[in-house]
C-alpha positions in Angstrom: 123.4 43.1 137.8 123.2 40.0 138.3 120.9 37.8 139.5 124.0 36.1 140.7 125.2 37.8 143.2 122.1 39.8 144.3 121.5 35.5 145.6 124.1 35.0 147.1 124.1 38.7 149.0 120.8 38.0 149.5 121.6 34.5 151.1 123.9 35.3 153.9 123.4 34.4 157.4 123.6 37.1 159.1 121.1 40.5 158.1 123.6 42.9 159.3 126.3 41.2 156.3 122.9 41.6 153.5 122.8 45.1 154.8 126.8 45.5 154.4 127.5 43.7 151.1 124.4 45.7 148.8 125.5 49.3 150.3 129.1 48.0 149.6 127.4 46.6 145.9 125.6 50.2 145.2 129.3 51.7 146.0 130.7 49.8 144.1 128.0 50.3 141.3 128.2 54.3 142.1 132.3 54.1 141.4 132.6 51.7 138.9 129.9 53.2 136.2 130.2 50.4 134.0 130.8 47.5 136.6 130.8 43.9 135.9 130.0 41.8 138.1 130.4 37.9 138.2 130.5 35.2 141.4 133.9 34.0 141.1 135.8 31.8 144.4 132.3 31.7 145.2 131.7 35.9 146.3 131.0 38.7 144.2 134.0 39.9 142.2 133.6 43.0 140.7 134.8 43.8 136.9 136.8 47.0 135.0 137.6 45.9 131.5 138.2 42.2 132.5 140.3 43.2 135.5 139.3 43.0 139.1 138.8 45.8 140.4 137.0 44.8 144.2 136.2 41.6 145.7 133.3 41.2 149.2 134.2 38.5 151.3 131.8 36.5 153.6 133.5 35.6 156.7 131.8 34.2 159.7 132.7 37.2 162.2 133.3 39.9 159.2 132.5 41.5 155.7 135.9 41.6 154.0 135.0 44.4 151.0 139.2 44.0 149.1 140.2 46.8 146.2 142.8 45.6 144.0 144.6 48.0 141.7 145.4 50.4 144.8 149.6 50.5 144.2 150.0 54.3 145.3 147.6 55.3 146.6 146.6 57.2 149.8 145.4 55.2 152.4 144.3 56.0 155.6 146.2 54.8 157.9 145.7 50.9 160.8 142.3 50.3 158.2 144.0 48.2 155.7 145.3 45.0 155.9 147.0 43.5 152.2 149.9 42.9 149.9 150.8 46.4 147.8 149.0 46.1 145.1 145.6 45.5 146.6 144.0 45.7 150.0 140.5 45.0 152.1 139.0 46.0 155.5 137.0 43.7 157.9 133.9 45.4 158.8 132.3 43.8 161.3 129.3 43.9 162.5 128.1 47.1 164.1 130.8 49.0 162.6 129.3 51.3 160.0 132.0 51.5 157.2 133.1 55.0 155.5 131.0 54.4 152.3 132.4 57.8 151.1 135.8 56.8 151.5 135.8 53.0 150.2 133.9 55.2 147.1 136.5 57.7 146.1 139.5 55.5 147.1 137.7 52.6 143.9 137.2 55.5 141.6 140.7 55.9 142.0 142.0 52.3 141.8 139.7 51.6 139.0 140.4 55.0 136.5 143.9 52.7 135.5 141.9 49.8 134.5 
């Protein structure tokens, strides 16, 4: 785990954002055991074999979790936004994301990276 990413997540303004981002980070590491992480464009990026796999993107009222390389995957209707090759889900305070579903999609999406 990258200390810069740890510091970034721990420095988020809202406790719920720290909790959700920490759980998303753990989920990424479980779904992609050899994942590399770094701060890029002022947010945590996760890479497999040098290619983008996921991004945690905090905003004032939400945490967006983006998964790359999703073209051709079956995504739950109405939960994701974005172009064909990458999709994100917005998580707001009080919402509990379906971490198992996200992990499954991330595992599938990153399998060809």
